[in-house]
C-alpha positions in Angstrom: 115.5 97.2 67.1 118.0 98.5 70.7 121.4 98.0 70.7 122.8 97.2 74.4 126.1 97.0 76.3 125.0 95.8 79.0 127.2 93.1 80.0 130.6 95.5 78.5 129.7 98.1 81.3 128.6 94.7 84.1 132.4 92.9 83.6 134.4 96.2 83.4 132.3 97.1 87.0 132.6 93.2 87.6 128.7 93.2 88.8 126.6 90.7 88.0 123.5 90.4 86.2 121.4 90.5 90.4 123.6 92.7 91.8 122.1 95.5 88.8 118.6 94.4 88.8 119.1 96.0 92.5 120.4 98.1 92.2 117.8 99.3 89.5 114.7 98.5 91.1 114.3 95.2 89.1 114.4 91.0 88.9 117.5 89.6 88.0 115.7 88.1 84.5 115.3 91.5 83.2 118.8 92.9 82.7 119.2 88.7 81.3 116.4 89.4 78.9 118.1 93.1 77.9 121.1 91.9 77.2 119.4 89.2 74.7 117.4 91.7 73.0 114.1 90.5 74.4 113.5 93.0 76.4 113.1 97.0 75.7 113.4 99.1 78.3 111.1 102.1 79.9 113.2 105.3 79.6 113.3 105.3 83.0 114.2 101.6 83.8 117.6 103.2 80.8 118.0 106.2 82.6 118.7 104.6 85.9 120.6 101.8 84.4 122.8 104.6 82.7 123.0 105.9 86.0 124.7 103.0 88.1 127.8 102.9 85.4 128.1 106.4 85.6 127.2 106.9 81.4 124.7 108.3 79.5 122.1 106.1 77.9 123.7 106.9 74.3 126.5 105.0 75.0 125.2 101.7 76.3 122.0 102.3 74.4 121.1 102.7 70.7 118.8 102.3 68.2 119.4 100.2 64.4 117.5 100.7 62.2 
């Protein structure tokens, strides 16, 4: 399972789900599903999200067995 810190980073940058979705080219629902663990991102999407926040993918996404 992939855990993420998207919600934490959005709060840090005062960003709504819609704002992040526009920046990475997905629907707001996709961001919500990512945050709730209902959807695992593609590598490109994970890369783009990390790029928005200026961090590495590993700082936002972690794999738990």
